[in-house]
C-alpha positions as CSV (number, residue, x, y, z in Angstrom):
1,K,51.7,-50.7,-22.7
2,C,51.0,-51.8,-19.2
3,G,52.6,-55.1,-18.2
4,S,50.0,-56.1,-15.5
5,K,46.7,-55.1,-14.0
6,K,48.5,-53.3,-11.2
7,D,50.6,-51.4,-13.8
8,C,47.5,-50.3,-15.6
9,L,45.8,-49.2,-12.4
10,M,48.8,-47.2,-11.3
11,A,49.1,-45.6,-14.7
12,A,45.4,-44.5,-14.4
13,I,46.1,-43.0,-11.0
14,N,49.1,-41.2,-12.3
15,L,47.1,-39.8,-15.2
16,C,44.7,-38.2,-12.7
17,G,47.6,-36.2,-11.1
18,N,46.5,-34.6,-7.9
19,P,42.8,-35.7,-8.0
20,I,40.4,-33.0,-6.9
21,T,37.4,-33.3,-9.2
22,P,34.7,-35.9,-8.4
23,K,35.6,-37.8,-11.6
24,Q,39.3,-37.9,-10.7
25,L,38.5,-39.0,-7.2
26,Y,36.2,-41.7,-8.5
27,I,38.9,-43.1,-10.8
28,V,41.7,-43.0,-8.3
29,S,39.6,-44.5,-5.4
30,T,38.3,-47.2,-7.7
31,C,41.9,-48.0,-8.9
32,Y,43.1,-48.3,-5.4
33,V,40.2,-50.6,-4.5
34,L,41.0,-52.8,-7.5
35,A,44.8,-52.7,-6.8
36,G,44.2,-54.9,-3.7
37,A,45.2,-55.3,-0.1
38,S,48.5,-53.4,-0.1
39,Y,46.7,-50.3,-1.3
40,R,43.9,-50.3,1.3
41,P,45.2,-47.1,3.1
42,Q,45.1,-45.2,-0.2
43,A,41.7,-46.7,-1.0
44,I,40.4,-45.5,2.3
45,E,41.9,-42.0,1.8
46,F,40.5,-41.5,-1.7
47,L,37.1,-43.1,-1.1
48,N,36.6,-40.7,1.8
49,K,37.6,-37.8,-0.4
50,Y,35.2,-39.0,-3.1
51,I,32.4,-39.3,-0.5
52,N,33.2,-35.8,0.8
53,V,32.5,-34.3,-2.6
54,G,29.2,-36.1,-2.8
55,A,30.2,-39.5,-4.3
56,V,28.9,-38.6,-7.7
57,W,30.3,-37.3,-11.0
58,E,28.7,-36.5,-14.3
59,G,29.1,-40.1,-15.5
60,T,27.3,-41.6,-12.6
61,P,24.0,-43.2,-13.8
62,R,21.0,-41.5,-12.3
63,S,18.0,-43.3,-13.8
64,N,15.6,-45.6,-12.1
65,I,15.8,-49.3,-13.1
66,T,13.4,-52.1,-12.3
67,I,14.7,-55.4,-11.1
68,D,12.5,-58.2,-10.0
69,G,9.5,-55.8,-9.7
70,Y,11.4,-53.3,-7.6
71,T,12.3,-49.8,-8.9
72,I,15.8,-48.8,-7.7
73,N,17.6,-45.5,-8.4
74,Q,21.1,-46.1,-9.9
75,L,22.6,-43.1,-8.1
76,K,21.6,-44.6,-4.7
77,I,23.0,-48.0,-5.7
78,N,26.3,-46.4,-6.8
79,K,26.6,-44.4,-3.5
80,A,25.8,-47.6,-1.6
81,S,28.6,-49.4,-3.5
82,V,31.1,-46.7,-2.7
83,Y,30.4,-46.9,1.0
84,C,30.6,-50.7,0.8
85,D,34.0,-50.5,-0.8
86,L,35.1,-48.2,2.0
87,G,33.7,-50.6,4.5
88,K,35.7,-53.5,3.0
89,A,38.9,-51.5,3.0
90,Y,38.4,-50.6,6.7
91,E,37.5,-54.2,7.4
92,G,40.8,-55.4,5.8
93,E,42.7,-53.0,8.0
94,Y,40.9,-54.4,11.1
95,Q,39.1,-51.1,11.7
96,F,35.8,-52.8,12.4
97,D,33.9,-49.9,13.9
98,N,34.7,-47.7,10.8
99,A,33.7,-50.6,8.6
100,L,30.3,-51.0,10.4
101,I,29.7,-47.2,10.0
102,S,30.5,-47.4,6.3
103,Y,28.1,-50.4,5.8
104,S,25.4,-48.5,7.7
105,N,25.9,-45.5,5.4
106,S,25.6,-47.9,2.5
107,L,22.3,-49.1,3.8
108,K,21.1,-45.5,4.3
109,C,21.7,-44.9,0.6
110,D,20.0,-48.1,-0.5
111,P,18.3,-50.3,2.1
112,S,18.1,-53.1,-0.4
113,Y,21.9,-53.3,-0.9
114,T,22.5,-56.9,0.2
115,P,26.3,-56.8,0.3
116,A,26.2,-54.2,3.1
117,I,23.8,-56.4,5.1
118,S,26.0,-59.5,4.7
119,Y,29.3,-57.6,5.4
120,S,27.7,-56.0,8.5
121,A,26.8,-59.4,9.9
122,D,30.4,-60.5,9.3
123,I,31.7,-57.5,11.2
124,Y,29.6,-58.4,14.2
125,V,31.1,-61.8,14.1
126,K,34.6,-60.3,13.9
127,K,33.9,-58.1,16.9
128,N,32.7,-61.3,18.7
129,L,29.2,-59.8,19.0
130,I,27.2,-62.6,17.4
131,D,24.0,-61.8,19.3
132,S,24.2,-58.2,18.1
133,G,24.7,-59.5,14.5
134,L,21.6,-61.7,14.9
135,N,19.6,-58.7,16.2
136,F,20.8,-56.6,13.2
137,L,19.7,-59.4,10.8
138,K,16.3,-59.7,12.6
139,S,15.5,-56.1,11.4
140,Y,15.6,-57.3,7.8
141,R,13.3,-60.3,8.1
142,N,10.2,-58.3,6.9
143,S,12.0,-56.3,4.2
144,P,9.9,-55.6,1.1
145,F,12.9,-56.8,-0.9
146,K,13.0,-60.6,-1.5
147,D,16.8,-60.6,-1.9
148,V,17.2,-58.8,1.4
149,R,15.0,-61.3,3.2
150,L,17.0,-64.2,1.6
151,I,20.4,-62.8,2.6
152,A,19.2,-62.0,6.1
153,S,17.9,-65.6,6.5
154,E,21.1,-67.1,5.2
155,K,23.3,-65.0,7.4
156,T,21.1,-65.7,10.4
157,K,21.6,-69.4,9.9
158,E,25.4,-68.9,9.5
159,L,25.6,-66.8,12.7
160,K,23.4,-69.2,14.7
161,D,25.7,-72.0,13.6
162,K,28.8,-70.1,14.7
163,K,27.2,-69.3,18.0
164,S,26.2,-72.9,18.7
165,K,29.8,-74.0,18.0
166,G,31.2,-71.3,20.3
167,Y,33.0,-69.6,17.5
168,V,35.4,-66.8,18.6
169,Y,37.1,-64.6,16.0
170,R,40.8,-64.4,16.1
171,P,42.4,-62.0,13.6
172,R,45.3,-63.4,11.5
173,K,48.7,-62.2,12.2
174,R,49.8,-59.5,9.8
175,K,52.8,-60.2,7.6
176,K,55.7,-58.0,8.6
177,D,57.3,-55.8,6.0
178,T,60.4,-57.7,4.8
179,T,61.6,-55.1,2.3
180,V,65.2,-53.9,2.9
181,S,65.7,-50.2,2.4
182,Q,68.6,-49.1,0.3
183,P,71.0,-46.6,1.7
């Protein structure tokens, strides 16, 4: 009965009522993440609530899986993903220090979680700390995970290129709220 993706996401959020269980918090936080930029503050709020209850619910996969010869625990990947979603929401709100903390927490859950490595490097660029970003990436050069070494190498090239060109991050101007309130 939903007319759009956003309508479906909002309906799912409404079905959860006042979310307090881990499953409800997972559903609501995921819906806000998927709803997009205008729902980032709510995504941040409910991702933090979900993390505070352990970032797991009974439906969270817990088995070990083997990918490219590496055994990875699905629970750790899932938690890493939740922290990464939180980092992206903070990043979109220009809260770069909080984003970096979230990506760091993601990597504590799963040191092979490449999106957190890539996004962390991007944050250093956005903070105009390219050398710090290069030092961060250097720590992943000898990772036992091939994908981690690959992403670290690619991002190192990207950051070195930006540094050589004198890149300076300048945030975009935010759109002003143009809605007119009704009396």
